[in-house]
N, C-alpha and C positions, 0 to 999 in steps of 0.2 A: 553437424546439426542441416537440414534442410531448407532452404526457402520456404519451402511452407511451413517447416515448423518456426521459423522466425516470423514468419508474417501473422501465424496463429497466437504467439506470443503477443506480438503487438496488438494484437485486439485485443488478446485478453487484455491486457493491460488498459487500454484504452476504452474497454466496456468498464472498470474500475473505475478511472477518471468519474465517467459521465453517470453510472449511477452513487458516486459518493455525491457528486454536485447534487444531482438530483434527489436526495434522500432516498432513493433506491435501496433500500435494506436487504431485502429478499434476492436483488441480484444485484447487490455488491458480496452477498456471501457465497453466491454462485458462484462469483471466479474463483474460491479457496478452495483446495480438499477439505473436506470434512474436519480431517486434527490438522487444520492450518491455524497459522497462527501472527499473532500481529505484533509489533514491538515496539512501543515509546513510551518516553518517558519516566525509564530505569526500570520499565517488568517488558512481561511476555505477555501476551492475552491472549488465551484462546478463543477459538472462534465461536463459542457460546459467550463470552463478555464482548466480544465486536460492537452488535448493537447498542449498548450503554455507553460504551467510548465513544463511538461515532455521535452519539444522542448528546454527548454532553461537551462534543466539539463545537466551534466556531463555523458556524456555516459557511459555505460563498465556493465559489469556484477551483476548481482542481485542475491547472494546467500542468500538463505533463511532459517532456520531451522524448524522444528515441529513448528507447533502452539500449544498453550494453549488453547480449545478451551471450552468453557461452554454454554450448551443448559439448556436453560427455560423451556425444555420438551412439547416446541410449534414451531413456523415458528420463534424464535431468537435468536440468542446467540453471545456469545462477544469472543473475545480472543486477544492473545498478539500471536507476530512471531516475535525471531529475524532474522535480518537482517546484511549480513557483504557484503558492494559496491566494486566493485575494477575499477577504473577507468580506460578504454582501455589503455588508450595515456601513461598514469603513473607509473599505479598501485599502486596508491598510496590507501587508504584502508577508507573506512568509516563504520564505526560500529552505530547500536542501535538496534530501534525497532520500529514494527507498533503494535497500540491498535486498534483493528477493531470493528465494532457491524456487523454482516451478518443476514440477511432476505433469508428464504426463498420462492420465486415468483413460478410462475407455469412455470420457464423456468429452476426451481433448484434453488440453494443457490446461495448468489449474496454478496457483498461485499455493506453496506451501508454505513459507514463511513468508511476512514481507517488514521490516525491520526500516523504523522513519528515524534521518539523521537532520538536525535542522543546521543549516548556516547560521550564524551570527554576527552581528554588523562587527562586531572585535576580531571576527575573520574565523571564533571558534566554531567546530564544528561537533554537534551532541546531541543525546537522544532525548531532550526536555526536561524542563524540572520535573524531577519525581513527585510534585504535589500538583501537577496540573489535571492530573485525575485521577478520582480516589474511586477505589472498585467499592462496590455495594457490598453491606453486609450479609454476612454471612448463618 
């Protein structure tokens, strides 16, 4: 993995944090591959369900740290990025980390999968409460 690849992935992840903080759903979706997924709350959500998931989530500031990225020397990579979310109304914090896979596309590096792990006050690391988001009925 080259320095240029690492910088591009870091910029991609910065765009994720800024677009979700601003409520820019189109910008947020653009950081993923079309078949990308997001995992939290005991489930995996396809990109088509991500806008509803974001709409149901608390709003606030997504502060992310520098990711650790491991490349395979080709067009895929994996990474972990720390997160501190600050609720805009209460300033309550949620901390944890994302576990990611990245793919180099014709448009540059994109997130293929992103999984959220919360760190609880007890020290437990988990993917969240399954009831925290209800999928729309189909």
